[in-house]
C-alpha positions as CSV (number, residue, x, y, z in Angstrom):
1,X,95.7,116.3,69.0
2,X,99.7,116.9,70.0
3,X,99.1,114.8,73.3
4,X,97.6,112.3,70.9
5,X,100.2,111.8,68.6
6,X,103.0,111.4,71.0
7,X,100.9,108.7,72.6
8,X,99.6,110.8,75.5
9,X,96.7,112.0,77.4
10,X,96.0,114.8,79.7
11,X,94.4,112.5,82.2
12,X,98.0,110.8,82.0
13,X,100.1,113.7,82.5
14,X,97.9,115.0,85.4
15,X,98.3,111.4,87.1
16,X,101.9,111.4,86.6
17,X,102.5,114.8,88.3
18,X,99.8,114.0,91.4
19,X,102.2,110.8,91.6
20,X,105.1,112.8,91.3
21,X,104.0,115.3,94.1
22,X,102.7,112.3,96.4
23,X,105.8,111.0,96.7
24,X,107.6,114.3,97.2
25,X,105.5,114.9,100.4
26,X,105.5,111.5,101.5
27,X,109.3,111.4,101.0
28,X,110.1,114.9,102.4
29,X,107.1,115.9,105.1
30,X,105.3,114.4,107.9
31,X,102.1,115.7,106.2
32,X,98.8,113.2,106.6
33,X,97.2,111.2,104.2
34,X,94.8,114.2,104.6
35,X,96.7,116.6,103.9
36,X,98.2,115.3,101.2
37,X,94.6,114.4,99.2
38,X,93.9,117.9,99.8
39,X,97.1,119.4,98.3
40,X,96.3,117.0,95.1
41,X,93.1,118.6,94.3
42,X,91.0,118.3,97.4
43,X,90.4,114.8,96.6
44,X,89.1,112.3,99.8
45,X,91.4,110.3,101.4
46,X,90.0,107.2,99.9
47,X,90.1,108.2,96.2
48,X,93.7,109.6,97.1
49,X,94.8,106.0,98.5
50,X,93.4,104.3,95.6
51,X,94.8,106.2,93.1
52,X,98.5,105.7,94.9
53,X,98.0,102.4,95.0
54,X,97.1,102.1,91.4
55,X,100.4,104.3,90.8
56,X,102.9,102.6,93.1
57,X,101.2,99.3,93.7
58,X,100.6,99.9,97.2
59,X,99.2,102.3,99.7
60,X,100.7,105.6,100.7
61,X,101.2,104.9,104.0
62,X,102.7,101.2,103.0
63,X,105.3,103.5,100.1
64,X,106.4,106.3,103.3
65,X,107.4,103.3,105.5
66,X,109.5,101.7,102.5
67,X,111.1,104.5,102.1
68,X,112.0,104.9,105.9
69,X,109.5,107.5,106.9
70,X,107.6,105.8,109.5
């Protein structure tokens, strides 16, 4: 109820947290997409890739490359 009053949802907060963690891991580590997907609640790599694309507009690999990580 309190989340709704603030225009928030549990799912939205969870997605935001996962996106923050994914970006940090992509930026600061050399973990593979498989490993990052495992950190993010053991989702499959295609699920992680689709979610990351929904959050950022690009794939995790493209995001990492744009950050100078590859």
